PyMOL CGO cylinders between C-alpha atoms (Angstrom):
from pymol import cmd
from pymol.cgo import CYLINDER

trace = [
    CYLINDER, 1.99, 51.22, -35.30, 1.57, 51.66, -31.60, 0.3, 1, 1, 1, 1, 1, 1,
    CYLINDER, 1.57, 51.66, -31.60, 4.47, 54.15, -31.08, 0.3, 1, 1, 1, 1, 1, 1,
    CYLINDER, 4.47, 54.15, -31.08, 2.25, 57.17, -30.38, 0.3, 1, 1, 1, 1, 1, 1,
    CYLINDER, 2.25, 57.17, -30.38, -0.81, 55.47, -28.97, 0.3, 1, 1, 1, 1, 1, 1,
    CYLINDER, -0.81, 55.47, -28.97, -1.09, 55.41, -25.22, 0.3, 1, 1, 1, 1, 1, 1,
    CYLINDER, -1.09, 55.41, -25.22, -2.73, 52.31, -23.83, 0.3, 1, 1, 1, 1, 1, 1,
    CYLINDER, -2.73, 52.31, -23.83, -6.16, 52.62, -22.20, 0.3, 1, 1, 1, 1, 1, 1,
    CYLINDER, -6.16, 52.62, -22.20, -6.18, 53.04, -18.51, 0.3, 1, 1, 1, 1, 1, 1,
    CYLINDER, -6.18, 53.04, -18.51, -8.56, 49.68, -18.32, 0.3, 1, 1, 1, 1, 1, 1,
    CYLINDER, -8.56, 49.68, -18.32, -5.90, 47.67, -20.06, 0.3, 1, 1, 1, 1, 1, 1,
    CYLINDER, -5.90, 47.67, -20.06, -3.15, 48.93, -17.58, 0.3, 1, 1, 1, 1, 1, 1,
    CYLINDER, -3.15, 48.93, -17.58, -5.33, 48.35, -14.58, 0.3, 1, 1, 1, 1, 1, 1,
    CYLINDER, -5.33, 48.35, -14.58, -6.05, 44.81, -15.69, 0.3, 1, 1, 1, 1, 1, 1,
    CYLINDER, -6.05, 44.81, -15.69, -2.41, 44.16, -16.34, 0.3, 1, 1, 1, 1, 1, 1,
    CYLINDER, -2.41, 44.16, -16.34, -1.66, 45.66, -12.99, 0.3, 1, 1, 1, 1, 1, 1,
    CYLINDER, -1.66, 45.66, -12.99, -4.01, 43.02, -11.44, 0.3, 1, 1, 1, 1, 1, 1,
    CYLINDER, -4.01, 43.02, -11.44, -2.55, 40.25, -13.47, 0.3, 1, 1, 1, 1, 1, 1,
    CYLINDER, -2.55, 40.25, -13.47, 1.15, 40.78, -12.85, 0.3, 1, 1, 1, 1, 1, 1,
    CYLINDER, 1.15, 40.78, -12.85, 0.86, 42.42, -9.35, 0.3, 1, 1, 1, 1, 1, 1,
    CYLINDER, 0.86, 42.42, -9.35, 1.98, 45.70, -7.66, 0.3, 1, 1, 1, 1, 1, 1,
    CYLINDER, 1.98, 45.70, -7.66, 5.74, 44.74, -7.82, 0.3, 1, 1, 1, 1, 1, 1,
    CYLINDER, 5.74, 44.74, -7.82, 5.72, 44.83, -11.67, 0.3, 1, 1, 1, 1, 1, 1,
    CYLINDER, 5.72, 44.83, -11.67, 3.65, 47.79, -12.19, 0.3, 1, 1, 1, 1, 1, 1,
    CYLINDER, 3.65, 47.79, -12.19, 6.39, 50.16, -12.40, 0.3, 1, 1, 1, 1, 1, 1,
    CYLINDER, 6.39, 50.16, -12.40, 7.99, 48.08, -14.86, 0.3, 1, 1, 1, 1, 1, 1,
    CYLINDER, 7.99, 48.08, -14.86, 4.81, 48.07, -17.00, 0.3, 1, 1, 1, 1, 1, 1,
    CYLINDER, 4.81, 48.07, -17.00, 4.59, 51.93, -16.92, 0.3, 1, 1, 1, 1, 1, 1,
    CYLINDER, 4.59, 51.93, -16.92, 8.15, 52.27, -18.31, 0.3, 1, 1, 1, 1, 1, 1,
    CYLINDER, 8.15, 52.27, -18.31, 7.44, 49.74, -21.17, 0.3, 1, 1, 1, 1, 1, 1,
    CYLINDER, 7.44, 49.74, -21.17, 6.49, 50.82, -24.79, 0.3, 1, 1, 1, 1, 1, 1,
    CYLINDER, 6.49, 50.82, -24.79, 3.11, 50.42, -25.92, 0.3, 1, 1, 1, 1, 1, 1,
    CYLINDER, 3.11, 50.42, -25.92, 3.87, 47.79, -28.51, 0.3, 1, 1, 1, 1, 1, 1,
    CYLINDER, 3.87, 47.79, -28.51, 5.29, 45.77, -25.47, 0.3, 1, 1, 1, 1, 1, 1,
    CYLINDER, 5.29, 45.77, -25.47, 2.17, 46.59, -23.41, 0.3, 1, 1, 1, 1, 1, 1,
    CYLINDER, 2.17, 46.59, -23.41, -0.05, 45.19, -26.41, 0.3, 1, 1, 1, 1, 1, 1,
    CYLINDER, -0.05, 45.19, -26.41, 2.03, 41.99, -26.53, 0.3, 1, 1, 1, 1, 1, 1,
    CYLINDER, 2.03, 41.99, -26.53, 1.66, 41.49, -22.70, 0.3, 1, 1, 1, 1, 1, 1,
    CYLINDER, 1.66, 41.49, -22.70, -2.04, 41.97, -23.11, 0.3, 1, 1, 1, 1, 1, 1,
    CYLINDER, -2.04, 41.97, -23.11, -2.30, 39.57, -25.98, 0.3, 1, 1, 1, 1, 1, 1,
    CYLINDER, -2.30, 39.57, -25.98, -0.40, 36.92, -24.05, 0.3, 1, 1, 1, 1, 1, 1,
    CYLINDER, -0.40, 36.92, -24.05, -2.97, 37.06, -21.06, 0.3, 1, 1, 1, 1, 1, 1,
    CYLINDER, -2.97, 37.06, -21.06, -6.16, 37.51, -23.32, 0.3, 1, 1, 1, 1, 1, 1,
    CYLINDER, -6.16, 37.51, -23.32, -6.73, 33.85, -23.45, 0.3, 1, 1, 1, 1, 1, 1,
    CYLINDER, -6.73, 33.85, -23.45, -5.74, 32.98, -19.94, 0.3, 1, 1, 1, 1, 1, 1,
    CYLINDER, -5.74, 32.98, -19.94, -3.14, 34.04, -17.38, 0.3, 1, 1, 1, 1, 1, 1,
    CYLINDER, -3.14, 34.04, -17.38, -0.06, 31.59, -17.19, 0.3, 1, 1, 1, 1, 1, 1,
    CYLINDER, -0.06, 31.59, -17.19, 0.98, 30.43, -13.87, 0.3, 1, 1, 1, 1, 1, 1,
    CYLINDER, 0.98, 30.43, -13.87, 4.10, 29.06, -12.33, 0.3, 1, 1, 1, 1, 1, 1,
    CYLINDER, 4.10, 29.06, -12.33, 3.97, 27.52, -8.81, 0.3, 1, 1, 1, 1, 1, 1,
    CYLINDER, 3.97, 27.52, -8.81, 6.53, 25.59, -6.69, 0.3, 1, 1, 1, 1, 1, 1,
    CYLINDER, 6.53, 25.59, -6.69, 6.12, 22.01, -5.95, 0.3, 1, 1, 1, 1, 1, 1,
    CYLINDER, 6.12, 22.01, -5.95, 4.07, 21.53, -2.44, 0.3, 1, 1, 1, 1, 1, 1,
    CYLINDER, 4.07, 21.53, -2.44, 4.41, 25.34, -1.83, 0.3, 1, 1, 1, 1, 1, 1,
    CYLINDER, 4.41, 25.34, -1.83, 1.70, 26.77, -4.30, 0.3, 1, 1, 1, 1, 1, 1,
    CYLINDER, 1.70, 26.77, -4.30, -1.15, 29.01, -4.13, 0.3, 1, 1, 1, 1, 1, 1,
    CYLINDER, -1.15, 29.01, -4.13, -2.98, 28.94, -0.82, 0.3, 1, 1, 1, 1, 1, 1,
    CYLINDER, -2.98, 28.94, -0.82, -7.01, 28.79, -0.76, 0.3, 1, 1, 1, 1, 1, 1,
    CYLINDER, -7.01, 28.79, -0.76, -7.37, 32.68, -0.32, 0.3, 1, 1, 1, 1, 1, 1,
    CYLINDER, -7.37, 32.68, -0.32, -4.95, 33.23, -3.25, 0.3, 1, 1, 1, 1, 1, 1,
    CYLINDER, -4.95, 33.23, -3.25, -7.14, 30.96, -5.56, 0.3, 1, 1, 1, 1, 1, 1,
    CYLINDER, -7.14, 30.96, -5.56, -10.45, 32.59, -4.34, 0.3, 1, 1, 1, 1, 1, 1,
    CYLINDER, -10.45, 32.59, -4.34, -8.98, 36.10, -5.10, 0.3, 1, 1, 1, 1, 1, 1,
    CYLINDER, -8.98, 36.10, -5.10, -7.95, 35.10, -8.53, 0.3, 1, 1, 1, 1, 1, 1,
    CYLINDER, -7.95, 35.10, -8.53, -11.43, 33.57, -9.12, 0.3, 1, 1, 1, 1, 1, 1,
    CYLINDER, -11.43, 33.57, -9.12, -13.04, 36.74, -8.01, 0.3, 1, 1, 1, 1, 1, 1,
    CYLINDER, -13.04, 36.74, -8.01, -10.77, 38.88, -10.35, 0.3, 1, 1, 1, 1, 1, 1,
    CYLINDER, -10.77, 38.88, -10.35, -11.79, 36.61, -13.27, 0.3, 1, 1, 1, 1, 1, 1,
    CYLINDER, -11.79, 36.61, -13.27, -15.49, 36.98, -12.46, 0.3, 1, 1, 1, 1, 1, 1,
    CYLINDER, -15.49, 36.98, -12.46, -16.13, 33.53, -11.29, 0.3, 1, 1, 1, 1, 1, 1,
    CYLINDER, -16.13, 33.53, -11.29, -17.75, 32.29, -8.26, 0.3, 1, 1, 1, 1, 1, 1,
    CYLINDER, -17.75, 32.29, -8.26, -14.99, 32.17, -5.56, 0.3, 1, 1, 1, 1, 1, 1,
    CYLINDER, -14.99, 32.17, -5.56, -15.98, 28.53, -4.72, 0.3, 1, 1, 1, 1, 1, 1,
    CYLINDER, -15.98, 28.53, -4.72, -14.70, 27.53, -8.10, 0.3, 1, 1, 1, 1, 1, 1,
    CYLINDER, -14.70, 27.53, -8.10, -17.98, 25.56, -8.69, 0.3, 1, 1, 1, 1, 1, 1,
    CYLINDER, -17.98, 25.56, -8.69, -20.29, 25.95, -11.90, 0.3, 1, 1, 1, 1, 1, 1,
    CYLINDER, -20.29, 25.95, -11.90, -23.68, 24.93, -12.86, 0.3, 1, 1, 1, 1, 1, 1,
    CYLINDER, -23.68, 24.93, -12.86, -23.46, 21.86, -15.09, 0.3, 1, 1, 1, 1, 1, 1,
    CYLINDER, -23.46, 21.86, -15.09, -26.32, 20.59, -17.28, 0.3, 1, 1, 1, 1, 1, 1,
    CYLINDER, -26.32, 20.59, -17.28, -27.41, 17.08, -18.17, 0.3, 1, 1, 1, 1, 1, 1,
    CYLINDER, -27.41, 17.08, -18.17, -26.44, 16.45, -21.67, 0.3, 1, 1, 1, 1, 1, 1,
    CYLINDER, -26.44, 16.45, -21.67, -29.40, 14.10, -22.17, 0.3, 1, 1, 1, 1, 1, 1,
    CYLINDER, -29.40, 14.10, -22.17, -32.12, 16.09, -20.76, 0.3, 1, 1, 1, 1, 1, 1,
    CYLINDER, -32.12, 16.09, -20.76, -30.82, 19.74, -20.66, 0.3, 1, 1, 1, 1, 1, 1,
    CYLINDER, -30.82, 19.74, -20.66, -31.70, 20.07, -16.87, 0.3, 1, 1, 1, 1, 1, 1,
    CYLINDER, -31.70, 20.07, -16.87, -29.20, 21.62, -14.47, 0.3, 1, 1, 1, 1, 1, 1,
    CYLINDER, -29.20, 21.62, -14.47, -27.87, 19.36, -12.04, 0.3, 1, 1, 1, 1, 1, 1,
    CYLINDER, -27.87, 19.36, -12.04, -29.12, 19.90, -8.41, 0.3, 1, 1, 1, 1, 1, 1,
    CYLINDER, -29.12, 19.90, -8.41, -25.84, 21.11, -6.94, 0.3, 1, 1, 1, 1, 1, 1,
    CYLINDER, -25.84, 21.11, -6.94, -22.87, 22.97, -8.49, 0.3, 1, 1, 1, 1, 1, 1,
    CYLINDER, -22.87, 22.97, -8.49, -19.77, 21.15, -9.39, 0.3, 1, 1, 1, 1, 1, 1,
    CYLINDER, -19.77, 21.15, -9.39, -16.11, 21.97, -9.01, 0.3, 1, 1, 1, 1, 1, 1,
    CYLINDER, -16.11, 21.97, -9.01, -14.77, 22.55, -12.44, 0.3, 1, 1, 1, 1, 1, 1,
    CYLINDER, -14.77, 22.55, -12.44, -11.07, 23.17, -13.32, 0.3, 1, 1, 1, 1, 1, 1,
    CYLINDER, -11.07, 23.17, -13.32, -7.67, 21.82, -14.22, 0.3, 1, 1, 1, 1, 1, 1,
    CYLINDER, -7.67, 21.82, -14.22, -5.59, 20.20, -11.57, 0.3, 1, 1, 1, 1, 1, 1,
    CYLINDER, -5.59, 20.20, -11.57, -2.00, 18.80, -11.55, 0.3, 1, 1, 1, 1, 1, 1,
    CYLINDER, -2.00, 18.80, -11.55, -2.03, 15.05, -10.47, 0.3, 1, 1, 1, 1, 1, 1,
    CYLINDER, -2.03, 15.05, -10.47, 0.89, 12.89, -9.56, 0.3, 1, 1, 1, 1, 1, 1,
    CYLINDER, 0.89, 12.89, -9.56, -0.06, 9.13, -10.14, 0.3, 1, 1, 1, 1, 1, 1,
    CYLINDER, -0.06, 9.13, -10.14, 1.69, 6.46, -8.19, 0.3, 1, 1, 1, 1, 1, 1,
    CYLINDER, 1.69, 6.46, -8.19, 1.94, 3.75, -10.88, 0.3, 1, 1, 1, 1, 1, 1,
    CYLINDER, 1.94, 3.75, -10.88, 1.94, 0.92, -8.44, 0.3, 1, 1, 1, 1, 1, 1,
    CYLINDER, 1.94, 0.92, -8.44, -0.72, -1.67, -9.70, 0.3, 1, 1, 1, 1, 1, 1,
    CYLINDER, -0.72, -1.67, -9.70, -1.69, -4.90, -8.05, 0.3, 1, 1, 1, 1, 1, 1,
    CYLINDER, -1.69, -4.90, -8.05, -1.73, -6.71, -11.33, 0.3, 1, 1, 1, 1, 1, 1,
    CYLINDER, -1.73, -6.71, -11.33, 2.00, -5.89, -11.71, 0.3, 1, 1, 1, 1, 1, 1,
    CYLINDER, 2.00, -5.89, -11.71, 2.86, -6.93, -8.15, 0.3, 1, 1, 1, 1, 1, 1,
    CYLINDER, 2.86, -6.93, -8.15, 0.81, -10.03, -7.47, 0.3, 1, 1, 1, 1, 1, 1,
    CYLINDER, 0.81, -10.03, -7.47, 3.09, -13.12, -7.32, 0.3, 1, 1, 1, 1, 1, 1,
    CYLINDER, 3.09, -13.12, -7.32, 3.27, -16.66, -6.09, 0.3, 1, 1, 1, 1, 1, 1,
    CYLINDER, 3.27, -16.66, -6.09, 5.86, -19.32, -6.00, 0.3, 1, 1, 1, 1, 1, 1,
    CYLINDER, 5.86, -19.32, -6.00, 5.98, -23.04, -5.11, 0.3, 1, 1, 1, 1, 1, 1,
    CYLINDER, 5.98, -23.04, -5.11, 9.63, -23.70, -6.04, 0.3, 1, 1, 1, 1, 1, 1,
    CYLINDER, 9.63, -23.70, -6.04, 12.11, -21.90, -8.26, 0.3, 1, 1, 1, 1, 1, 1,
    CYLINDER, 12.11, -21.90, -8.26, 15.67, -20.62, -8.63, 0.3, 1, 1, 1, 1, 1, 1,
    CYLINDER, 15.67, -20.62, -8.63, 17.94, -20.37, -5.72, 0.3, 1, 1, 1, 1, 1, 1,
    CYLINDER, 17.94, -20.37, -5.72, 21.12, -18.34, -5.05, 0.3, 1, 1, 1, 1, 1, 1,
    CYLINDER, 21.12, -18.34, -5.05, 24.32, -20.36, -5.80, 0.3, 1, 1, 1, 1, 1, 1,
    CYLINDER, 24.32, -20.36, -5.80, 26.21, -19.09, -2.79, 0.3, 1, 1, 1, 1, 1, 1,
    CYLINDER, 26.21, -19.09, -2.79, 23.46, -19.09, 0.02, 0.3, 1, 1, 1, 1, 1, 1,
    CYLINDER, 23.46, -19.09, 0.02, 21.09, -21.66, -1.71, 0.3, 1, 1, 1, 1, 1, 1,
    CYLINDER, 21.09, -21.66, -1.71, 18.24, -19.33, -0.50, 0.3, 1, 1, 1, 1, 1, 1,
    CYLINDER, 18.24, -19.33, -0.50, 15.41, -18.45, -3.02, 0.3, 1, 1, 1, 1, 1, 1,
    CYLINDER, 15.41, -18.45, -3.02, 16.05, -15.30, -5.21, 0.3, 1, 1, 1, 1, 1, 1,
    CYLINDER, 16.05, -15.30, -5.21, 13.95, -12.29, -4.55, 0.3, 1, 1, 1, 1, 1, 1,
    CYLINDER, 13.95, -12.29, -4.55, 11.60, -10.39, -6.60, 0.3, 1, 1, 1, 1, 1, 1,
    CYLINDER, 11.60, -10.39, -6.60, 8.84, -11.21, -9.23, 0.3, 1, 1, 1, 1, 1, 1,
    CYLINDER, 8.84, -11.21, -9.23, 11.13, -10.76, -12.06, 0.3, 1, 1, 1, 1, 1, 1,
    CYLINDER, 11.13, -10.76, -12.06, 13.37, -13.67, -10.77, 0.3, 1, 1, 1, 1, 1, 1,
    CYLINDER, 13.37, -13.67, -10.77, 10.41, -15.61, -9.74, 0.3, 1, 1, 1, 1, 1, 1,
    CYLINDER, 10.41, -15.61, -9.74, 11.66, -15.30, -6.19, 0.3, 1, 1, 1, 1, 1, 1,
    CYLINDER, 11.66, -15.30, -6.19, 10.36, -16.24, -2.85, 0.3, 1, 1, 1, 1, 1, 1,
    CYLINDER, 10.36, -16.24, -2.85, 8.82, -14.02, -0.08, 0.3, 1, 1, 1, 1, 1, 1,
    CYLINDER, 8.82, -14.02, -0.08, 11.33, -12.45, 2.33, 0.3, 1, 1, 1, 1, 1, 1,
    CYLINDER, 11.33, -12.45, 2.33, 11.02, -13.56, 5.84, 0.3, 1, 1, 1, 1, 1, 1,
    CYLINDER, 11.02, -13.56, 5.84, 12.99, -10.97, 7.77, 0.3, 1, 1, 1, 1, 1, 1,
    CYLINDER, 12.99, -10.97, 7.77, 14.08, -10.27, 11.28, 0.3, 1, 1, 1, 1, 1, 1,
    CYLINDER, 14.08, -10.27, 11.28, 10.95, -8.75, 12.42, 0.3, 1, 1, 1, 1, 1, 1,
    CYLINDER, 10.95, -8.75, 12.42, 8.78, -11.44, 10.96, 0.3, 1, 1, 1, 1, 1, 1,
    CYLINDER, 8.78, -11.44, 10.96, 10.90, -13.97, 12.98, 0.3, 1, 1, 1, 1, 1, 1,
    CYLINDER, 10.90, -13.97, 12.98, 10.11, -11.85, 16.09, 0.3, 1, 1, 1, 1, 1, 1,
    CYLINDER, 10.11, -11.85, 16.09, 6.40, -12.14, 15.36, 0.3, 1, 1, 1, 1, 1, 1,
    CYLINDER, 6.40, -12.14, 15.36, 6.30, -16.11, 15.01, 0.3, 1, 1, 1, 1, 1, 1,
    CYLINDER, 6.30, -16.11, 15.01, 8.62, -16.10, 18.17, 0.3, 1, 1, 1, 1, 1, 1,
    CYLINDER, 8.62, -16.10, 18.17, 6.19, -14.03, 20.15, 0.3, 1, 1, 1, 1, 1, 1,
    CYLINDER, 6.19, -14.03, 20.15, 3.40, -16.23, 18.71, 0.3, 1, 1, 1, 1, 1, 1,
    CYLINDER, 3.40, -16.23, 18.71, 4.98, -19.23, 19.85, 0.3, 1, 1, 1, 1, 1, 1,
    CYLINDER, 4.98, -19.23, 19.85, 4.89, -20.94, 16.29, 0.3, 1, 1, 1, 1, 1, 1,
    CYLINDER, 4.89, -20.94, 16.29, 8.13, -22.81, 16.84, 0.3, 1, 1, 1, 1, 1, 1,
    CYLINDER, 8.13, -22.81, 16.84, 7.60, -25.40, 14.06, 0.3, 1, 1, 1, 1, 1, 1,
    CYLINDER, 7.60, -25.40, 14.06, 6.30, -22.83, 11.53, 0.3, 1, 1, 1, 1, 1, 1,
    CYLINDER, 6.30, -22.83, 11.53, 9.46, -20.71, 12.29, 0.3, 1, 1, 1, 1, 1, 1,
    CYLINDER, 9.46, -20.71, 12.29, 11.70, -23.82, 11.91, 0.3, 1, 1, 1, 1, 1, 1,
    CYLINDER, 11.70, -23.82, 11.91, 10.24, -24.52, 8.79, 0.3, 1, 1, 1, 1, 1, 1,
    CYLINDER, 10.24, -24.52, 8.79, 10.54, -20.93, 7.32, 0.3, 1, 1, 1, 1, 1, 1,
    CYLINDER, 10.54, -20.93, 7.32, 14.17, -20.77, 8.25, 0.3, 1, 1, 1, 1, 1, 1,
    CYLINDER, 14.17, -20.77, 8.25, 15.35, -24.20, 7.01, 0.3, 1, 1, 1, 1, 1, 1,
    CYLINDER, 15.35, -24.20, 7.01, 13.51, -26.45, 4.61, 0.3, 1, 1, 1, 1, 1, 1,
    CYLINDER, 13.51, -26.45, 4.61, 11.61, -23.54, 3.02, 0.3, 1, 1, 1, 1, 1, 1,
    CYLINDER, 11.61, -23.54, 3.02, 14.98, -21.61, 2.60, 0.3, 1, 1, 1, 1, 1, 1,
    CYLINDER, 14.98, -21.61, 2.60, 18.45, -22.79, 2.32, 0.3, 1, 1, 1, 1, 1, 1,
    CYLINDER, 18.45, -22.79, 2.32, 18.54, -26.39, 4.03, 0.3, 1, 1, 1, 1, 1, 1,
    CYLINDER, 18.54, -26.39, 4.03, 19.34, -28.33, 0.92, 0.3, 1, 1, 1, 1, 1, 1,
    CYLINDER, 19.34, -28.33, 0.92, 19.23, -31.87, 2.55, 0.3, 1, 1, 1, 1, 1, 1,
    CYLINDER, 19.23, -31.87, 2.55, 15.99, -30.93, 4.37, 0.3, 1, 1, 1, 1, 1, 1,
    CYLINDER, 15.99, -30.93, 4.37, 14.30, -29.97, 1.18, 0.3, 1, 1, 1, 1, 1, 1,
    CYLINDER, 14.30, -29.97, 1.18, 14.65, -33.53, -0.34, 0.3, 1, 1, 1, 1, 1, 1,
    CYLINDER, 14.65, -33.53, -0.34, 13.57, -35.07, 2.99, 0.3, 1, 1, 1, 1, 1, 1,
    CYLINDER, 13.57, -35.07, 2.99, 10.51, -32.87, 2.95, 0.3, 1, 1, 1, 1, 1, 1,
    CYLINDER, 10.51, -32.87, 2.95, 9.57, -33.87, -0.57, 0.3, 1, 1, 1, 1, 1, 1,
    CYLINDER, 9.57, -33.87, -0.57, 9.88, -37.53, 0.38, 0.3, 1, 1, 1, 1, 1, 1,
    CYLINDER, 9.88, -37.53, 0.38, 7.69, -36.99, 3.34, 0.3, 1, 1, 1, 1, 1, 1,
    CYLINDER, 7.69, -36.99, 3.34, 4.91, -35.30, 1.32, 0.3, 1, 1, 1, 1, 1, 1,
    CYLINDER, 4.91, -35.30, 1.32, 5.01, -38.11, -1.15, 0.3, 1, 1, 1, 1, 1, 1,
    CYLINDER, 5.01, -38.11, -1.15, 4.80, -40.82, 1.48, 0.3, 1, 1, 1, 1, 1, 1,
    CYLINDER, 4.80, -40.82, 1.48, 2.05, -38.79, 3.22, 0.3, 1, 1, 1, 1, 1, 1,
    CYLINDER, 2.05, -38.79, 3.22, 3.99, -38.04, 6.43, 0.3, 1, 1, 1, 1, 1, 1,
    CYLINDER, 3.99, -38.04, 6.43, 3.54, -34.78, 8.07, 0.3, 1, 1, 1, 1, 1, 1,
    CYLINDER, 3.54, -34.78, 8.07, 6.78, -34.63, 9.94, 0.3, 1, 1, 1, 1, 1, 1,
    CYLINDER, 6.78, -34.63, 9.94, 10.10, -33.38, 8.80, 0.3, 1, 1, 1, 1, 1, 1,
    CYLINDER, 10.10, -33.38, 8.80, 13.71, -33.24, 10.08, 0.3, 1, 1, 1, 1, 1, 1,
    CYLINDER, 13.71, -33.24, 10.08, 15.49, -29.93, 9.59, 0.3, 1, 1, 1, 1, 1, 1,
    CYLINDER, 15.49, -29.93, 9.59, 19.13, -30.03, 8.88, 0.3, 1, 1, 1, 1, 1, 1,
    CYLINDER, 19.13, -30.03, 8.88, 21.94, -27.46, 8.72, 0.3, 1, 1, 1, 1, 1, 1,
    CYLINDER, 21.94, -27.46, 8.72, 21.03, -24.20, 6.73, 0.3, 1, 1, 1, 1, 1, 1,
    CYLINDER, 21.03, -24.20, 6.73, 23.54, -23.35, 3.79, 0.3, 1, 1, 1, 1, 1, 1,
    CYLINDER, 23.54, -23.35, 3.79, 23.67, -19.82, 5.51, 0.3, 1, 1, 1, 1, 1, 1,
    CYLINDER, 23.67, -19.82, 5.51, 25.62, -21.45, 8.41, 0.3, 1, 1, 1, 1, 1, 1,
    CYLINDER, 25.62, -21.45, 8.41, 28.17, -23.08, 6.19, 0.3, 1, 1, 1, 1, 1, 1,
    CYLINDER, 28.17, -23.08, 6.19, 28.57, -19.76, 4.55, 0.3, 1, 1, 1, 1, 1, 1,
    CYLINDER, 28.57, -19.76, 4.55, 29.22, -18.12, 7.76, 0.3, 1, 1, 1, 1, 1, 1,
    CYLINDER, 29.22, -18.12, 7.76, 31.75, -20.88, 8.69, 0.3, 1, 1, 1, 1, 1, 1,
    CYLINDER, 31.75, -20.88, 8.69, 33.59, -20.25, 5.38, 0.3, 1, 1, 1, 1, 1, 1,
    CYLINDER, 33.59, -20.25, 5.38, 33.52, -16.49, 5.87, 0.3, 1, 1, 1, 1, 1, 1,
    CYLINDER, 33.52, -16.49, 5.87, 35.17, -17.04, 9.40, 0.3, 1, 1, 1, 1, 1, 1,
    CYLINDER, 35.17, -17.04, 9.40, 37.77, -19.27, 8.05, 0.3, 1, 1, 1, 1, 1, 1,
    CYLINDER, 37.77, -19.27, 8.05, 38.64, -16.46, 5.51, 0.3, 1, 1, 1, 1, 1, 1,
    CYLINDER, 38.64, -16.46, 5.51, 39.38, -14.33, 8.54, 0.3, 1, 1, 1, 1, 1, 1,
    CYLINDER, 39.38, -14.33, 8.54, 41.99, -16.96, 10.04, 0.3, 1, 1, 1, 1, 1, 1,
    CYLINDER, 41.99, -16.96, 10.04, 39.19, -18.57, 12.48, 0.3, 1, 1, 1, 1, 1, 1,
    CYLINDER, 39.19, -18.57, 12.48, 38.95, -22.34, 11.93, 0.3, 1, 1, 1, 1, 1, 1,
    CYLINDER, 38.95, -22.34, 11.93, 35.45, -23.37, 13.01, 0.3, 1, 1, 1, 1, 1, 1,
    CYLINDER, 35.45, -23.37, 13.01, 34.76, -27.06, 13.10, 0.3, 1, 1, 1, 1, 1, 1,
    CYLINDER, 34.76, -27.06, 13.10, 31.66, -29.07, 14.23, 0.3, 1, 1, 1, 1, 1, 1,
    CYLINDER, 31.66, -29.07, 14.23, 32.23, -31.73, 16.88, 0.3, 1, 1, 1, 1, 1, 1,
    CYLINDER, 32.23, -31.73, 16.88, 30.40, -34.85, 17.24, 0.3, 1, 1, 1, 1, 1, 1,
    CYLINDER, 30.40, -34.85, 17.24, 29.20, -36.60, 20.38, 0.3, 1, 1, 1, 1, 1, 1,
    CYLINDER, 29.20, -36.60, 20.38, 28.11, -40.23, 21.04, 0.3, 1, 1, 1, 1, 1, 1,
    CYLINDER, 28.11, -40.23, 21.04, 24.80, -41.12, 22.12, 0.3, 1, 1, 1, 1, 1, 1,
    CYLINDER, 24.80, -41.12, 22.12, 23.20, -44.46, 23.32, 0.3, 1, 1, 1, 1, 1, 1,
    CYLINDER, 23.20, -44.46, 23.32, 20.56, -44.17, 20.66, 0.3, 1, 1, 1, 1, 1, 1,
    CYLINDER, 20.56, -44.17, 20.66, 22.64, -42.69, 17.92, 0.3, 1, 1, 1, 1, 1, 1,
    CYLINDER, 22.64, -42.69, 17.92, 26.28, -43.45, 17.65, 0.3, 1, 1, 1, 1, 1, 1,
    CYLINDER, 26.28, -43.45, 17.65, 26.79, -40.45, 15.40, 0.3, 1, 1, 1, 1, 1, 1,
    CYLINDER, 26.79, -40.45, 15.40, 24.62, -37.86, 16.60, 0.3, 1, 1, 1, 1, 1, 1,
    CYLINDER, 24.62, -37.86, 16.60, 26.04, -34.36, 15.94, 0.3, 1, 1, 1, 1, 1, 1,
    CYLINDER, 26.04, -34.36, 15.94, 25.95, -31.63, 18.55, 0.3, 1, 1, 1, 1, 1, 1,
    CYLINDER, 25.95, -31.63, 18.55, 25.53, -28.43, 16.46, 0.3, 1, 1, 1, 1, 1, 1,
    CYLINDER, 25.53, -28.43, 16.46, 25.88, -26.31, 19.38, 0.3, 1, 1, 1, 1, 1, 1,
    CYLINDER, 25.88, -26.31, 19.38, 29.39, -27.61, 20.25, 0.3, 1, 1, 1, 1, 1, 1,
    CYLINDER, 29.39, -27.61, 20.25, 31.92, -25.81, 17.79, 0.3, 1, 1, 1, 1, 1, 1,
    CYLINDER, 31.92, -25.81, 17.79, 35.59, -25.23, 18.30, 0.3, 1, 1, 1, 1, 1, 1,
    CYLINDER, 35.59, -25.23, 18.30, 37.49, -22.32, 16.97, 0.3, 1, 1, 1, 1, 1, 1,
    CYLINDER, 37.49, -22.32, 16.97, 41.16, -22.28, 16.63, 0.3, 1, 1, 1, 1, 1, 1,
]
cmd.load_cgo(trace, "trace")
């Protein structure tokens, strides 16, 4: 029964150090049993609460280490478990909170030759889970344009993407050992035309006659009605 027993000054001073000046008046007004309970709670260590990315600063940590009777550097002498000799330098010892970014190369590495295509655009699907292709975006197009790699760019945007007829022609060329290919119309162009028609714009391709090819199509000449 602690009802008539006054807590020692040393205990009160230690609790004052732990909980801070702002709570000391509240401590003095508490019962002896409550003081004993608080002292028991911190006897095995002081619980800490800290906000994310706005926790204790280095001076705060050093001050707590000094109050705990530990070197303010947070380092301790460690001994080799095999020889019993102390290591040459002190080592930082303690518990830290660690946030691990669980992005591992083994989970991300991916390669594709051929694979599934989108039914609408006829372009390769995206992502490792769908065994998809590597996206060649707008900025990558700018890079090849700046480098002057016209044929590589044409290949990326046609036969390696959504040029259905061109895919077959490239396969035939590879089988025959021919290193040339002829790009056709990307399926995304047909999707664009159909979207424009859904808005009431009738877009048609116009053919022109040429001396060498009587049925050469001029893809740049389109008519909208």
